[in-house]
ZADREN-919624 format. One line per 10 residues: their letters; for each residue z, x, y of N, C-alpha, C, O. Coordinates in steps of 0.02 Angstrom, whole numbers, plus 50000, padded with zeros to 5 digits. Layout:
A	Z/X/Y/Z/X/Y/Z/X/Y/Z/X/Y  ...
// end
This chain:
MTRALLPLLA	49511/56346/56093/49544/56405/56118/49494/56463/56126/49497/56499/56175  49449/56472/56078/49400/56526/56080/49352/56516/56138/49334/56565/56172  49332/56455/56151/49286/56441/56206/49318/56458/56273/49283/56479/56319  49381/56450/56279/49416/56465/56341/49419/56540/56353/49421/56562/56411  49418/56579/56301/49421/56652/56308/49354/56683/56325/49352/56737/56355  49299/56652/56308/49232/56680/56320/49220/56696/56394/49198/56751/56410  49232/56649/56440/49221/56666/56511/49266/56724/56534/49245/56765/56574  49327/56726/56509/49372/56780/56528/49346/56847/56503/49347/56897/56539  49323/56849/56440/49296/56911/56412/49233/56933/56449/49224/56993/56461  49190/56886/56467/49130/56902/56504/49147/56931/56572/49116/56979/56595
ALAAFALLAD	49196/56902/56605/49217/56927/56671/49246/56997/56665/49233/57040/56707  49286/57010/56613/49314/57076/56603/49260/57128/56589/49263/57184/56614  49209/57110/56550/49154/57156/56535/49115/57171/56599/49098/57229/56611  49102/57121/56640/49066/57131/56702/49107/57176/56749/49079/57220/56782  49171/57165/56752/49214/57206/56794/49213/57279/56770/49211/57325/56811  49214/57290/56705/49213/57358/56678/49149/57394/56698/49150/57454/56713  49093/57359/56697/49029/57389/56716/49027/57405/56791/48999/57456/56811  49056/57361/56831/49059/57375/56903/49106/57432/56919/49093/57472/56964  49160/57438/56882/49208/57491/56894/49180/57559/56874/49197/57609/56904  49136/57561/56823/49107/57624/56800/49033/57614/56785/49014/57607/56727
PAAAQTCSCT	48991/57612/56838/48920/57600/56827/48887/57653/56784/48836/57639/56752  48914/57714/56783/48884/57766/56741/48887/57748/56668/48843/57766/56629  48938/57712/56648/48944/57691/56579/48887/57645/56559/48865/57645/56501  48864/57606/56606/48809/57560/56591/48743/57597/56586/48695/57572/56555  48739/57658/56614/48677/57695/56615/48674/57749/56561/48624/57785/56556  48725/57754/56520/48724/57805/56468/48667/57791/56420/48646/57734/56410  48642/57844/56392/48587/57836/56346/48597/57885/56288/48639/57930/56291  48559/57875/56237/48563/57922/56181/48494/57952/56171/48443/57920/56182  48494/58014/56151/48431/58049/56139/48403/58030/56071/48440/58012/56025  48338/58034/56065/48306/58022/56000/48330/58074/55951/48332/58133/55967
KYESARQFVG	48348/58052/55893/48370/58098/55840/48312/58110/55792/48275/58064/55775  48304/58172/55771/48252/58190/55724/48284/58207/55658/48341/58230/55655  48247/58197/55604/48273/58212/55537/48282/58287/55528/48326/58308/55491  48241/58327/55562/48245/58399/55554/48211/58433/55614/48175/58402/55652  48224/58497/55620/48190/58537/55672/48115/58538/55658/48075/58539/55705  48095/58538/55595/48024/58538/55577/47991/58474/55603/47935/58477/55630  48023/58417/55595/47996/58354/55621/47992/58357/55697/47943/58335/55727  48044/58384/55728/48046/58390/55801/47988/58430/55827/47953/58408/55873  47975/58489/55799/47919/58530/55824/47852/58498/55805/47803/58508/55840  47851/58459/55752/47790/58424/55733/47768/58372/55784/47709/58360/55793
FSDVIFKGKA	47816/58342/55819/47802/58292/55870/47785/58323/55937/47765/58288/55984  47793/58388/55943/47782/58423/56006/47712/58452/56009/47686/58477/55959  47681/58449/56068/47613/58475/56076/47614/58549/56096/47571/58587/56075  47662/58568/56137/47665/58636/56163/47738/58660/56161/47784/58624/56181  47747/58721/56136/47813/58752/56137/47803/58824/56160/47761/58860/56135  47843/58844/56209/47838/58913/56234/47905/58936/56260/47948/58896/56278  47913/59001/56263/47971/59031/56296/47947/59049/56365/47897/59085/56373  47982/59026/56416/47959/59036/56484/48014/59050/56533/48072/59036/56521  47994/59076/56589/48039/59090/56645/48023/59041/56701/47966/59037/56725  48073/59002/56721/48064/58954/56775/48051/58991/56840/48089/59036/56860
LSSNAKYGNT	47996/58972/56874/47979/59004/56938/47999/58962/56997/48029/58987/57045  47983/58897/56995/48000/58853/57051/48000/58781/57026/47970/58765/56975  48033/58738/57064/48037/58667/57048/48024/58626/57110/48042/58646/57165  47993/58568/57101/47979/58522/57155/47998/58452/57133/47967/58424/57088  48049/58423/57165/48073/58356/57148/48038/58303/57190/48027/58312/57250  48020/58248/57156/47987/58193/57191/47996/58129/57151/47978/58126/57092  48023/58077/57183/48030/58011/57153/48068/58011/57087/48048/57976/57040  48121/58050/57081/48162/58050/57021/48137/58096/56966/48170/58103/56914  48080/58127/56977/48053/58175/56928/48048/58243/56962/48044/58248/57023  48049/58294/56921/48041/58362/56946/47985/58395/56907/47978/58384/56847
TTTFQVLERL	47946/58434/56942/47895/58475/56909/47916/58547/56917/47924/58572/56973  47925/58581/56861/47945/58651/56861/47886/58692/56837/47855/58677/56786  47872/58745/56874/47819/58793/56854/47852/58850/56817/47901/58879/56840  47824/58866/56759/47850/58919/56716/47799/58975/56709/47739/58962/56707  47824/59035/56705/47784/59092/56682/47793/59093/56607/47849/59098/56582  47738/59089/56569/47742/59088/56496/47752/59159/56472/47709/59202/56482  47808/59170/56439/47824/59236/56413/47800/59244/56341/47781/59298/56319  47803/59188/56303/47782/59189/56233/47759/59120/56212/47795/59071/56222  47700/59115/56183/47674/59052/56157/47698/59043/56085/47689/59087/56043  47730/58986/56072/47754/58972/56005/47713/58918/55971/47704/58919/55910
KGEPPAQVAV	47686/58871/56010/47643/58818/55983/47597/58796/56040/47620/58787/56096  47534/58786/56025/47487/58766/56077/47462/58825/56116/47478/58883/56101  47424/58811/56168/47393/58864/56208/47406/58854/56283/47359/58842/56321  47469/58858/56305/47481/58851/56376/47454/58912/56413/47453/58967/56386  47432/58903/56476/47409/58961/56516/47467/59005/56535/47525/58989/56520  47454/59060/56568/47505/59108/56588/47558/59076/56633/47617/59095/56631  47538/59028/56674/47584/58988/56714/47568/58915/56701/47510/58895/56701  47620/58875/56690/47609/58805/56674/47663/58762/56707/47721/58781/56710  47643/58703/56730/47689/58656/56761/47710/58605/56708/47669/58581/56669  47775/58589/56707/47802/58540/56661/47844/58490/56701/47887/58510/56740
THPAPGKSCG	47830/58426/56692/47866/58373/56727/47923/58348/56683/47916/58342/56623  47979/58333/56715/48038/58309/56679/48081/58267/56726/48076/58274/56787  48124/58223/56698/48169/58185/56741/48215/58232/56779/48239/58281/56751  48228/58215/56841/48274/58255/56881/48345/58244/56855/48361/58192/56827  48387/58294/56864/48457/58285/56843/48490/58231/56884/48470/58216/56941  48541/58202/56857/48578/58150/56893/48589/58091/56848/48612/58097/56791  48574/58033/56875/48589/57972/56838/48536/57952/56787/48548/57908/56746  48478/57984/56789/48426/57964/56742/48439/57994/56673/48466/58048/56667  48421/57957/56624/48429/57979/56555/48381/58037/56541/48322/58033/56556  48407/58090/56512/48365/58147/56495/48350/58194/56553/48307/58238/56546
GVAFAAGQIV	48385/58186/56608/48373/58230/56666/48393/58301/56651/48440/58314/56614  48356/58348/56680/48370/58419/56670/48347/58457/56731/48299/58438/56765  48381/58512/56745/48362/58557/56799/48352/58626/56771/48392/58649/56729  48300/58660/56793/48287/58729/56774/48294/58771/56837/48259/58759/56886  48339/58819/56835/48350/58863/56893/48297/58918/56894/48277/58943/56841  48275/58937/56954/48226/58991/56960/48254/59053/56926/48311/59073/56937  48214/59083/56883/48234/59143/56846/48262/59127/56777/48268/59173/56736  48278/59064/56764/48306/59045/56699/48252/59051/56645/48196/59029/56655  48270/59081/56589/48224/59088/56532/48245/59039/56479/48303/59039/56456  48198/58995/56459/48213/58942/56410/48154/58933/56363/48098/58955/56377
VVVAQGMVED	48168/58901/56307/48114/58878/56263/48098/58807/56284/48142/58763/56284  48036/58795/56303/48014/58730/56327/47976/58696/56271/47928/58723/56244  47997/58636/56254/47964/58594/56204/47935/58535/56242/47973/58496/56273  47869/58527/56241/47838/58476/56283/47784/58437/56246/47758/58459/56195  47768/58379/56274/47714/58337/56249/47662/58327/56303/47676/58332/56363  47601/58313/56281/47547/58298/56327/47493/58351/56326/47496/58399/56287  47445/58341/56368/47392/58390/56377/47419/58447/56419/47466/58437/56458  47390/58506/56412/47416/58564/56448/47416/58552/56524/47459/58579/56559  47370/58511/56549/47368/58496/56621/47421/58446/56642/47432/58437/56702  47454/58414/56594/47501/58360/56609/47558/58359/56559/47567/58310/56523
LGTTGCQTKA	47596/58414/56555/47650/58419/56506/47714/58387/56532/47728/58388/56592  47753/58359/56486/47817/58329/56503/47870/58347/56453/47855/58357/56394  47932/58350/56475/47989/58362/56432/48050/58325/56460/48045/58295/56513  48106/58328/56424/48168/58298/56447/48226/58343/56430/48219/58391/56392  48284/58327/56457/48344/58364/56440/48361/58355/56367/48390/58400/56336  48344/58297/56339/48356/58286/56267/48318/58337/56225/48343/58362/56176  48256/58351/56245/48215/58397/56207/48239/58469/56214/48235/58508/56166  48264/58487/56272/48286/58555/56281/48352/58569/56245/48369/58627/56233  48388/58517/56227/48452/58526/56193/48450/58506/56119/48500/58514/56085  48394/58482/56095/48391/58455/56027/48404/58509/55974/48442/58497/55927
YSEAQIRAAL	48374/58567/55981/48381/58621/55932/48383/58688/55967/48357/58695/56022  48415/58736/55936/48419/58803/55964/48351/58839/55957/48308/58817/55918  48343/58893/55993/48282/58933/55988/48272/58956/55916/48216/58955/55891  48325/58978/55883/48319/59002/55814/48296/58946/55768/48255/58958/55723  48322/58886/55777/48302/58830/55735/48228/58811/55747/48192/58795/55699  48207/58813/55809/48137/58798/55826/48091/58850/55795/48040/58833/55765  48108/58914/55802/48067/58967/55774/48062/58961/55698/48008/58969/55670  48117/58946/55665/48117/58938/55593/48073/58879/55571/48038/58883/55521  48076/58825/55610/48037/58765/55593/47962/58776/55602/47921/58741/55571  47944/58823/55645/47873/58836/55657/47842/58878/55601/47781/58884/55597
H	47883/58908/55559/47856/58952/55506/47863/58922/55438/47843/58953/55389
// end
């Protein structure tokens, strides 16, 4: 009896994925034990104003005016690459003029972030973890 149900259950699962493909693409963000651990894994943290964005091949590069350096030494203007919003996991969009705390990894010439990182902790939590 159980063997007869397996093909039926597999067909129902496949149908559910076809009916809602977004459910198959859901993802979960990396969880950190604390804000201190989170900032420890980050190379550069700054408060910045988004100036412009350029989308290409599912990724977006946003140029920021650095208003305040919190960790690392980003230049006065720095480009940060991130997944474009939409179906990709961790996608994020920064609107021109938006002021945000950017938490990124990589060398200053090649920084990257995700929507997961921008939502992981509040500005107050990040600032407290840095001290």
